[in-house]
C-alpha positions in Angstrom: 0.1 -0.1 -0.1 1.3 3.5 -0.8 1.6 6.2 1.8 -0.8 8.3 -0.1 -2.6 8.6 3.4 -3.8 12.0 3.1 -6.3 14.0 0.6 -3.6 16.7 -0.1 -1.0 13.8 -1.3 -3.6 12.0 -3.0 -4.9 15.3 -5.3 -1.1 16.5 -5.6 -0.7 13.1 -7.6 -3.9 13.1 -9.5 -2.6 16.8 -10.2 0.4 14.7 -12.5 -2.1 12.3 -13.7 -4.3 15.3 -14.7 -1.4 16.6 -16.5 -1.2 13.3 -19.0 -5.2 13.9 -19.5 -4.3 17.3 -20.8 -1.4 16.0 -23.4 -4.3 13.8 -24.7 -6.7 16.2 -24.9 -4.4 18.7 -27.2 -4.5 15.7 -29.8 -7.6 15.4 -29.9 -9.2 16.5 -33.5 -12.3 17.9 -32.1 -13.6 21.1 -30.3 -11.3 21.4 -27.2 -13.1 24.0 -25.1 -15.3 21.6 -22.9 -12.5 19.5 -22.2 -10.2 22.3 -20.8 -12.9 24.2 -18.9 -13.5 21.1 -16.9 -9.8 20.3 -16.8 -9.3 23.7 -15.4 -12.0 23.4 -12.9 -10.6 20.4 -11.4 -7.0 21.6 -11.4 -8.4 24.5 -9.6 -10.2 22.2 -7.3 -7.4 19.6 -6.7 -4.6 22.6 -6.1 -7.0 24.3 -3.4 -7.6 21.0 -1.7 -3.6 20.5 -1.3 -3.3 24.1 -0.6 -6.4 23.3 2.3 -4.9 19.8 3.3 -8.2 18.9 5.5 -8.2 15.7 6.9 -9.1 12.3 5.8 -12.2 12.8 7.8 -13.2 15.9 6.7 -12.6 15.7 3.2 -16.1 15.2 1.6 -17.5 18.7 3.8 -15.2 20.4 2.7 -15.7 19.4 -1.0 -19.3 20.4 0.1 -18.2 23.8 1.6 -16.2 24.6 -1.8 -18.9 23.8 -4.0 -21.4 26.4 -1.9 -18.9 28.7 -1.9 -18.0 28.7 -5.6 -21.7 29.4 -7.0 -22.2 32.2 -9.1 -18.4 31.8 -10.1 -18.5 28.8 -12.7 -21.1 26.4 -13.4 -22.2 25.3 -10.2 -23.1 21.7 -12.1 -19.8 21.7 -13.3 -17.8 22.4 -9.9 -20.1 20.0 -8.2 -19.4 16.9 -10.7 -15.6 17.8 -10.1 -15.9 17.8 -6.4 -17.7 14.2 -6.8 -15.1 13.0 -9.2 -12.0 14.2 -6.8 -14.0 12.3 -3.8 -14.4 9.3 -5.1 -10.8 9.7 -6.6 -9.8 9.5 -3.1 -12.0 7.2 -1.8 -10.4 4.7 -4.9 -6.7 5.6 -4.0 -8.0 4.6 -0.1 -9.5 1.1 -1.0 -7.1 0.0 -4.5 -3.9 -0.8 -3.8 -2.7 -0.8 -7.5 -4.4 2.9 -8.1 -3.0 4.2 -5.6 0.5 2.6 -6.3 0.4 4.4 -9.6 -0.4 7.8 -8.0 2.2 7.5 -5.5 4.9 6.3 -8.4 3.5 10.0 -9.8 0.8 8.5 -12.2 3.3 7.9 -15.0 1.4 7.9 -18.6 2.7 7.7 -22.1 1.0 11.0 -22.8 2.8 12.7 -19.5 5.3 15.6 -20.1 8.2 14.3 -18.5 8.5 17.1 -15.8 4.7 15.9 -14.5 6.3 12.5 -13.6 7.6 13.7 -10.8 5.0 16.4 -9.4 3.6 13.7 -6.9 7.2 12.6 -5.1 8.6 16.4 -4.8 5.3 17.4 -2.7 5.3 14.6 -0.3 3.7 15.1 2.9 
């Protein structure tokens, strides 16, 4: 099992995975604006979790408060959806050793930029 025991650690690793998905997004031959908007919302949310470093038991209420505080700033549905995704990924990292280990390794991907692979490792709490 990895040492990703705090939401901030998981979210830091998810930021590295997000970099890889952004690389794949740029290769698509269709309108990328919806993808870019969703990824920007998710990136901001992940960065906020890393900065706030909520306790594991407090992540879900923290995310709810984040969604409520962002009403009127971005699409409430999009922010709420991304908060659910982040919470689901946090839970998945807690119960699925392979996913957690992949995140702990920096979420390596053939699509990732080389600098993104070390993001999770450089900020270990």
